[in-house]
VEXDREN-2710 file (C-alpha; in Angstrom, 1 decimal):
% VEXDREN-2710
k/r/px/py/pz
1/MET/-25.7/-7.3/-17.8
2/VAL/-26.4/-10.6/-19.5
3/LEU/-26.8/-10.9/-23.2
4/ASN/-28.8/-13.9/-24.5
5/VAL/-28.2/-15.1/-28.1
6/ASN/-28.3/-18.2/-30.3
7/VAL/-25.1/-20.0/-31.2
8/LYS/-25.6/-19.0/-34.9
9/SER/-25.5/-15.4/-33.9
10/VAL/-21.9/-15.7/-32.7
11/ILE/-19.1/-15.3/-35.3
12/LEU/-15.5/-16.1/-34.2
13/GLU/-13.0/-14.0/-36.1
14/ALA/-9.2/-13.8/-35.8
15/ARG/-9.1/-11.3/-32.9
16/GLU/-12.7/-10.8/-31.9
17/LEU/-16.1/-12.3/-31.4
18/LYS/-19.0/-10.7/-33.2
19/ILE/-22.3/-11.2/-31.4
20/SER/-25.7/-10.2/-32.9
21/ASP/-29.0/-10.1/-31.2
22/GLN/-32.3/-8.9/-32.6
23/LYS/-31.3/-5.2/-32.4
24/THR/-27.5/-4.7/-32.5
25/THR/-24.2/-6.3/-33.3
26/SER/-21.4/-6.0/-30.8
27/SER/-17.7/-7.1/-30.7
28/ILE/-15.6/-8.6/-27.9
29/GLU/-11.9/-8.7/-28.4
30/ILE/-10.4/-12.1/-27.8
31/CYS/-7.9/-10.7/-25.3
32/ASP/-11.0/-9.5/-23.2
33/VAL/-12.6/-12.9/-23.0
34/ILE/-12.1/-14.3/-19.5
35/GLY/-13.3/-17.8/-20.4
36/CYS/-16.0/-20.1/-21.9
37/HIS/-17.9/-22.8/-20.0
38/LEU/-20.7/-25.1/-21.0
39/CYS/-23.6/-25.2/-18.6
40/GLU/-26.9/-27.0/-18.2
41/GLU/-30.2/-25.2/-17.6
42/PRO/-31.5/-25.5/-14.0
43/GLY/-33.5/-28.7/-13.3
44/GLY/-37.2/-28.8/-12.9
45/ILE/-40.3/-30.6/-14.1
46/LEU/-40.4/-29.0/-17.6
47/PRO/-37.1/-30.4/-18.8
48/ILE/-38.4/-33.9/-18.0
49/PHE/-41.1/-33.5/-20.8
50/PHE/-39.5/-31.0/-23.2
51/GLY/-35.7/-31.4/-22.6
52/SER/-33.4/-28.5/-21.9
53/ALA/-30.8/-27.2/-24.3
54/PRO/-27.4/-26.6/-22.9
55/TYR/-25.9/-23.1/-23.1
56/LEU/-22.5/-21.6/-23.3
57/VAL/-21.4/-18.9/-20.9
58/ILE/-18.9/-16.5/-22.4
59/LYS/-17.5/-14.3/-19.7
60/TYR/-15.7/-11.1/-20.8
61/ILE/-14.2/-7.8/-19.6
62/SER/-16.2/-4.6/-20.0
63/LYS/-14.2/-1.4/-19.6
64/GLY/-15.9/1.6/-17.9
65/LYS/-15.1/5.0/-16.7
66/ASN/-12.1/5.8/-14.3
67/TYR/-10.3/2.7/-15.6
68/LYS/-12.9/0.4/-13.9
69/TRP/-13.4/-3.0/-15.4
70/THR/-16.3/-5.4/-14.8
71/ALA/-17.0/-9.0/-15.8
72/GLU/-20.1/-9.5/-18.0
73/ASN/-21.7/-12.6/-19.5
74/VAL/-23.1/-13.7/-22.8
75/HIS/-25.4/-16.8/-22.7
76/VAL/-25.3/-18.7/-26.0
77/THR/-28.0/-21.3/-26.6
78/GLY/-27.8/-24.1/-29.1
79/SER/-27.2/-27.9/-29.4
80/ARG/-24.5/-29.4/-27.2
81/GLU/-22.3/-30.1/-30.3
82/GLU/-22.5/-26.5/-31.5
83/CYS/-21.8/-25.1/-28.0
84/GLU/-18.9/-27.4/-27.4
85/ALA/-17.4/-26.6/-30.8
86/LEU/-17.6/-22.8/-30.1
87/ARG/-16.2/-23.2/-26.6
88/THR/-13.2/-25.2/-27.9
89/LYS/-12.4/-22.6/-30.7
90/VAL/-12.7/-19.6/-28.4
91/ASN/-10.6/-21.1/-25.6
92/GLU/-7.9/-22.1/-28.1
93/LYS/-7.6/-18.5/-29.1
94/LEU/-7.0/-17.2/-25.6
95/GLU/-3.5/-15.8/-25.0
96/THR/-1.0/-18.5/-24.2
97/GLU/0.9/-16.1/-21.9
98/ARG/-2.1/-16.0/-19.5
99/PRO/-1.3/-17.5/-16.1
100/LYS/-2.6/-21.0/-15.4
101/LYS/-1.4/-21.4/-11.8
102/LEU/-0.8/-18.6/-9.3
103/GLY/0.8/-18.4/-5.9
104/LEU/-1.6/-16.3/-3.8
105/PHE/-0.6/-14.6/-0.5
106/ILE/-3.4/-13.2/1.7
107/ASN/-3.0/-10.7/4.5
108/PRO/-6.3/-11.3/6.5
109/ILE/-5.8/-8.4/8.9
110/GLY/-4.9/-5.6/6.6
111/GLY/-7.2/-2.7/5.7
112/SER/-10.8/-3.6/6.6
113/GLN/-9.7/-7.1/7.5
114/ASN/-11.9/-8.6/4.7
115/SER/-9.2/-10.0/2.4
116/LEU/-10.4/-13.6/2.9
117/ASN/-14.0/-12.7/2.2
118/VAL/-13.0/-10.7/-0.9
119/TYR/-10.9/-13.6/-2.2
120/SER/-13.5/-16.3/-1.6
121/LYS/-16.6/-14.4/-2.9
122/THR/-15.2/-12.1/-5.6
123/ILE/-11.7/-13.1/-6.8
124/ALA/-11.8/-16.9/-6.7
125/PRO/-14.9/-17.2/-8.9
126/LEU/-13.2/-15.0/-11.5
127/PHE/-10.0/-17.1/-11.4
128/ARG/-12.0/-20.3/-11.8
129/ALA/-13.8/-18.8/-14.8
130/ALA/-10.4/-18.2/-16.3
131/ASN/-9.2/-21.7/-15.5
132/ILE/-6.6/-20.5/-13.1
133/VAL/-5.5/-22.7/-10.2
134/CYS/-4.4/-21.0/-7.0
135/ASP/-1.9/-22.1/-4.4
136/VAL/-3.3/-20.1/-1.5
137/MET/-1.2/-19.1/1.6
138/VAL/-2.6/-17.0/4.4
139/SER/-0.4/-14.9/6.7
140/GLU/-0.7/-15.9/10.3
141/ARG/1.4/-13.3/12.0
142/PRO/3.5/-10.2/11.3
143/LYS/6.3/-10.9/8.8
144/HIS/5.0/-14.4/8.2
145/ILE/5.0/-13.8/4.4
146/VAL/8.7/-12.8/4.7
147/ASP/9.4/-16.3/6.1
148/ILE/7.2/-18.0/3.4
149/MET/9.1/-16.2/0.6
150/LYS/12.5/-17.5/1.8
151/SER/11.6/-21.0/0.6
152/PHE/8.7/-20.5/-1.8
153/ASP/9.4/-22.1/-5.2
154/THR/8.4/-19.5/-7.8
155/THR/9.2/-21.9/-10.7
156/CYS/6.1/-23.9/-9.8
157/VAL/3.7/-21.1/-10.6
158/ASP/3.2/-18.7/-13.5
159/GLY/2.9/-15.6/-11.2
160/LEU/2.3/-14.4/-7.7
161/VAL/-0.7/-12.4/-6.4
162/VAL/-0.8/-10.4/-3.2
163/VAL/-4.2/-9.9/-1.6
164/GLY/-3.5/-7.0/0.7
165/GLY/-1.9/-3.6/0.6
166/ASP/1.4/-1.9/0.0
167/GLY/2.9/-3.3/3.3
168/THR/2.1/-6.9/2.3
169/LEU/3.5/-6.3/-1.2
170/LEU/6.7/-4.9/0.4
171/GLU/7.2/-8.1/2.4
172/VAL/6.8/-10.2/-0.8
173/ILE/9.2/-8.1/-3.0
174/ASN/11.8/-7.7/-0.2
175/GLY/11.9/-11.5/0.3
176/LEU/12.0/-12.4/-3.4
177/LEU/14.5/-9.7/-4.5
178/THR/16.9/-10.3/-1.6
179/ARG/16.8/-14.1/-2.2
180/ALA/17.4/-13.6/-6.0
181/GLN/20.5/-11.5/-5.3
182/LYS/21.9/-14.0/-2.8
183/GLU/21.3/-16.9/-5.3
184/ALA/23.1/-14.8/-8.0
185/GLY/26.1/-14.2/-5.7
186/LEU/25.8/-10.4/-6.0
187/ASP/27.1/-7.9/-3.6
188/TYR/23.6/-6.4/-3.1
189/ASP/24.6/-4.3/-0.1
190/LYS/26.5/-2.1/-2.5
191/PRO/24.2/0.7/-3.8
192/THR/25.7/0.8/-7.3
193/CYS/25.5/-3.0/-7.7
194/LYS/23.5/-4.0/-10.8
195/LEU/20.8/-6.2/-9.4
196/LYS/19.2/-9.3/-10.9
197/PRO/15.6/-8.7/-12.0
198/LEU/12.7/-11.0/-11.0
199/GLU/11.2/-13.0/-13.8
200/VAL/8.0/-14.1/-12.0
201/PRO/5.2/-11.5/-12.5
202/ILE/3.3/-10.1/-9.5
203/GLY/-0.3/-8.9/-9.3
204/ILE/-2.0/-7.1/-6.5
205/ILE/-5.6/-7.4/-5.2
206/PRO/-5.9/-4.1/-3.2
207/THR/-7.5/-4.9/0.1
208/GLY/-5.0/-3.0/2.4
209/THR/-5.1/0.4/4.1
210/GLY/-2.6/1.8/1.6
211/ASN/-3.0/0.7/-2.0
212/GLY/-0.8/3.1/-3.9
213/THR/1.0/0.5/-6.1
214/ALA/-2.3/-1.0/-7.2
215/LYS/-3.6/2.5/-8.2
216/GLY/-0.5/3.1/-10.2
217/LEU/-0.8/-0.2/-12.0
218/TYR/-4.6/-0.3/-12.6
219/GLY/-5.8/3.3/-12.3
220/ASN/-7.9/2.6/-9.3
221/THR/-8.2/0.3/-6.2
222/ASP/-11.1/-1.8/-7.4
223/VAL/-10.5/-5.5/-6.6
224/VAL/-12.4/-6.8/-9.7
225/THR/-10.4/-4.5/-12.0
226/ALA/-7.1/-5.8/-10.5
227/ALA/-8.2/-9.4/-10.9
228/LEU/-9.1/-8.9/-14.5
229/HIS/-5.7/-7.3/-15.3
230/ILE/-4.1/-10.4/-13.8
231/ILE/-6.3/-12.8/-15.8
232/ARG/-5.3/-11.1/-19.1
233/GLY/-1.7/-11.9/-18.3
234/LYS/-0.1/-8.7/-19.7
235/THR/2.9/-7.5/-17.8
236/ASN/5.2/-4.4/-17.6
237/ARG/8.6/-4.1/-16.0
238/ASN/8.9/-1.4/-13.3
239/ASN/11.7/0.4/-11.7
240/VAL/12.3/-0.1/-8.0
241/GLN/14.1/2.1/-5.4
242/ALA/16.3/0.5/-2.8
243/VAL/17.2/1.9/0.6
244/TYR/20.6/1.4/2.2
245/SER/21.6/2.2/5.8
246/GLY/24.5/1.1/8.0
247/GLY/26.3/-0.3/4.9
248/LYS/23.5/-2.7/4.1
249/LEU/20.5/-3.0/1.9
250/ALA/17.6/-2.2/4.2
251/SER/14.5/-2.3/1.9
252/PHE/13.1/-2.0/-1.5
253/SER/10.3/0.4/-2.4
254/THR/7.7/0.8/-5.2
255/ILE/6.0/4.0/-4.1
256/VAL/7.4/6.6/-1.7
257/ILE/10.5/6.9/0.6
258/GLY/10.3/9.8/3.0
259/CYS/11.7/11.2/6.3
260/GLY/10.7/14.1/8.5
261/LEU/7.1/15.0/7.8
262/PHE/6.4/11.6/6.2
263/SER/7.9/9.4/8.9
264/ASP/6.2/11.6/11.6
265/LEU/2.8/11.0/10.0
266/ILE/3.3/7.2/10.0
267/TYR/4.8/7.2/13.5
268/HIS/1.9/9.2/15.2
269/THR/-0.7/7.3/13.2
270/GLU/0.5/4.0/14.4
271/ARG/0.5/5.2/18.0
272/GLN/-3.3/5.9/17.7
273/ARG/-4.4/2.4/16.6
274/TRP/-7.4/2.6/19.0
275/LEU/-9.0/5.0/16.4
276/LYS/-8.9/2.1/13.9
277/LYS/-9.2/3.2/10.3
278/ALA/-10.3/6.7/11.3
279/ARG/-6.7/7.3/12.5
280/TYR/-5.5/7.6/8.9
281/PHE/-7.7/10.8/8.5
282/VAL/-7.8/12.2/12.1
283/VAL/-4.1/12.0/12.9
284/PRO/-2.7/13.6/9.7
285/LEU/-5.3/16.3/9.9
286/HIS/-4.4/17.0/13.5
287/LEU/-0.7/17.1/12.8
288/MET/-1.1/19.5/9.9
289/LEU/-3.6/21.9/11.5
290/PHE/-2.6/22.0/15.2
291/LYS/0.9/20.7/15.8
292/LYS/4.0/22.8/15.2
293/GLN/6.1/21.7/12.3
294/ARG/9.1/19.7/13.4
295/LEU/12.0/21.1/11.4
296/PHE/15.4/19.6/11.1
297/ASP/18.8/20.0/9.3
298/ALA/20.2/17.5/6.9
299/LYS/23.2/17.0/4.7
300/LEU/21.9/16.0/1.3
301/THR/24.1/14.4/-1.4
302/ILE/22.6/13.9/-4.8
303/PHE/24.0/11.7/-7.6
304/GLN/23.4/12.6/-11.2
305/ARG/24.7/11.3/-14.5
306/ASP/28.0/12.8/-15.6
307/SER/27.8/13.3/-19.3
308/THR/31.5/14.2/-19.5
309/ALA/32.8/10.8/-18.2
310/GLU/32.0/7.2/-18.8
311/ASP/32.6/4.0/-16.8
312/ALA/32.4/0.4/-17.9
313/ASP/28.7/0.6/-18.3
314/GLY/28.8/3.7/-20.4
315/THR/27.7/6.0/-17.5
316/SER/29.3/7.7/-14.5
317/GLU/27.9/9.5/-11.5
318/LYS/28.7/13.0/-10.2
319/SER/27.7/14.0/-6.7
320/THR/26.8/17.4/-5.2
321/THR/26.3/18.0/-1.5
322/TYR/23.9/20.5/0.0
323/GLU/23.5/21.6/3.6
324/GLN/19.8/21.9/4.1
325/LYS/18.7/24.0/7.1
326/GLY/15.3/24.1/8.7
327/ILE/13.5/21.6/6.4
328/TRP/10.3/19.8/7.0
329/GLY/10.7/16.6/5.0
330/ILE/12.5/14.8/2.2
331/CYS/10.8/12.2/-0.1
332/SER/11.3/10.4/-3.4
333/ALA/8.6/8.8/-5.4
334/GLY/9.0/5.3/-6.8
335/GLY/8.2/3.9/-10.3
336/ASP/4.5/3.0/-9.9
337/PHE/3.6/6.2/-8.1
338/ILE/5.2/8.2/-10.9
339/ALA/3.5/6.0/-13.5
340/ALA/0.1/6.9/-12.0
341/VAL/1.0/10.6/-12.0
342/GLU/2.3/10.5/-15.6
343/SER/-0.9/8.9/-16.8
344/LYS/-2.8/12.0/-15.8
345/MET/-0.2/14.8/-16.2
346/ASP/3.1/15.6/-17.8
347/PHE/5.1/15.2/-14.5
348/ILE/8.3/15.0/-16.6
349/THR/8.1/18.7/-17.4
350/MET/9.2/19.5/-13.9
351/ASN/12.7/18.8/-15.0
352/LYS/13.9/18.3/-18.6
353/HIS/16.7/16.0/-17.5
354/SER/14.2/13.5/-16.0
355/GLN/13.6/12.3/-19.5
356/GLU/16.4/9.8/-18.7
357/ILE/14.7/6.6/-17.7
358/ASN/17.0/5.9/-14.8
359/SER/16.3/9.2/-13.1
360/PHE/13.7/9.9/-10.5
361/THR/12.4/12.9/-8.6
362/LEU/13.5/13.9/-5.1
363/LEU/11.5/16.6/-3.2
364/VAL/12.8/18.6/-0.3
365/TYR/10.0/20.3/1.7
366/LYS/10.9/23.6/3.3
367/GLU/8.8/25.2/6.1
368/ALA/5.3/25.9/4.8
369/GLY/2.1/27.5/5.9
370/ARG/-0.7/25.2/6.9
371/LEU/-3.1/26.2/4.2
372/PRO/-0.6/26.1/1.3
373/PHE/0.5/22.6/2.5
374/LEU/-3.0/21.3/2.8
375/THR/-3.7/22.6/-0.7
376/HIS/-0.6/20.8/-1.9
377/PHE/-1.6/17.6/-0.2
378/PHE/-5.0/17.5/-1.8
379/GLN/-3.7/18.4/-5.2
380/LEU/-1.1/15.6/-4.9
381/MET/-3.9/13.1/-4.1
382/ALA/-5.7/14.3/-7.3
383/PHE/-2.5/13.9/-9.4
384/SER/-2.5/17.6/-10.2
385/LEU/0.6/19.2/-11.8
386/SER/0.0/22.3/-9.7
387/ALA/0.8/20.3/-6.6
388/PHE/4.5/20.6/-7.4
389/GLN/4.5/24.3/-8.3
390/LYS/5.0/25.4/-4.7
391/ASP/7.6/27.8/-3.3
392/PHE/8.3/25.5/-0.3
393/LEU/9.3/22.6/-2.6
394/LEU/12.8/22.0/-3.9
395/PRO/12.8/19.4/-6.7
396/TYR/15.9/17.5/-7.8
397/THR/16.3/15.0/-10.6
398/VAL/18.6/12.2/-9.4
399/ARG/19.9/8.7/-10.0
400/GLY/20.5/8.3/-6.3
401/TYR/20.8/10.4/-3.1
402/LYS/22.2/10.2/0.4
403/VAL/20.7/11.9/3.5
404/LYS/22.2/12.5/6.9
405/ILE/19.6/13.8/9.3
406/GLN/20.6/16.1/12.1
407/CYS/18.4/17.2/15.0
408/SER/17.6/20.9/15.0
409/ASP/18.4/21.0/18.8
410/LYS/22.2/21.3/19.2
411/SER/22.3/18.9/22.1
412/PRO/19.1/16.8/22.2
413/ASP/18.2/14.3/24.9
414/PRO/19.4/10.9/23.5
415/GLU/16.1/9.4/24.7
416/SER/13.9/12.2/23.2
417/GLU/11.1/11.6/20.7
418/GLU/12.9/13.7/18.2
419/VAL/16.0/11.5/18.2
420/ASN/13.9/8.4/17.9
421/ILE/11.9/9.8/14.9
422/ASN/15.1/10.9/13.2
423/ASN/16.0/7.3/13.0
424/LEU/12.8/6.3/11.3
425/LEU/12.1/6.2/7.6
426/ASP/8.7/5.9/5.8
427/VAL/9.0/3.2/3.1
428/ASP/5.7/2.6/1.3
429/GLY/3.8/3.4/4.5
430/GLU/6.0/1.1/6.7
431/LEU/8.5/2.5/9.3
432/LEU/12.1/1.4/8.8
433/ASP/14.9/1.9/11.4
434/ILE/17.9/3.6/9.9
435/VAL/21.4/3.8/11.4
436/ASP/22.4/7.1/12.9
437/GLY/19.8/9.0/10.9
438/GLU/21.6/8.3/7.7
439/TYR/20.4/6.5/4.6
440/GLU/21.0/6.2/0.8
441/VAL/18.5/5.6/-2.0
442/TRP/19.2/4.3/-5.5
443/ASN/17.0/3.5/-8.5
444/HIS/17.2/0.1/-10.1
445/ARG/15.8/-0.3/-13.6
446/GLN/13.1/-2.8/-14.5
447/LEU/13.6/-5.0/-11.5
448/LEU/10.1/-6.2/-11.2
449/ARG/7.4/-7.5/-13.5
450/PHE/3.8/-6.5/-12.6
451/TYR/0.5/-7.7/-14.1
452/THR/-0.9/-4.7/-15.8
453/SER/-2.5/-4.0/-19.2
454/SER/-1.9/-0.3/-19.0
END
């Protein structure tokens, strides 16, 4: 939609623009203005005889249903002097915290393999309208972004933007966070080490197969909505989970860490890449409906706050160990996934103790019928509270936890598929090798800054 008005119909106030046409008066908040640019009317024979008044294009954010944002235009006609004066005043009022230069990382083969096209045709014009300069880097091979992050100077940009999915984001944050801990001289392989937060904000343009983090930040996976959140420049700090195995930090996570059912789904999906994108629907459905549940035993140790004792930081951990027999899967949900859930339901009521900001929810899946589990799966995708009210779910509120996976077979073949899968962990949709089926997960508070206006 384009609104055409005269410059005298635009009134600039402290925090908004009031725009009047012949029928109505509307308001645009200054924080929702993308940018103002002076343009010339298209050339032709008429301007030669009658002249052509310049006009000012005010591009702004329009907020619709389901958290979807669009970019709309107001065309303001008037003399060049009047239009230039209005442009200067409006641009001076735009937030100084908005990014002026961004480091942009594109995964060209993720999702529908259209990231480059999305950037050039949709995102780049929006960033230009907001006077944002981009330093663009395109991934050329698997883990290429990890190598780039080892030497990328984050001080030369105001923020970073990932054009891809959760896997690409994971490469960026793993590279940045690990480097930050090394530079700070911290013992980051120690699970209870207090890690140094990243100061540079990160935005996500969701073009990957899995876009869970973007949905948690922006309420949907619309690329224009994501770009407009980045342009506004507002940021929030988010908690991050870290995975440790073999005495070392193995990976960070912003969404879900899971073994058993969850690593099985990713493992079998990746083995059917010939199905292309259809594999993300066909394989999970086949496993849930037709394949026997692969149950396993595990030793689970959970760490919770001990209110009766204090350490140097004012907190202390108490641990409890459980022998879990015949379970189907174990998972914990990271900060952004929980943020998306909490925006639509009171997830915290699952456990009163999870009011504590440094706690998170751990779920243990017992053996379940196919129909009850499918119901749970679809309720989970719809962010329904009833998804967690199932007899086959054991919820724990934890500050950290440790898992030791054991094969259900007492003497399995060392080369069997079961043994191999037991050494795999699903981290934000990516498979991670763990040592001897054992890993540990801890929550780290406010470690990342993400562009989000929510």
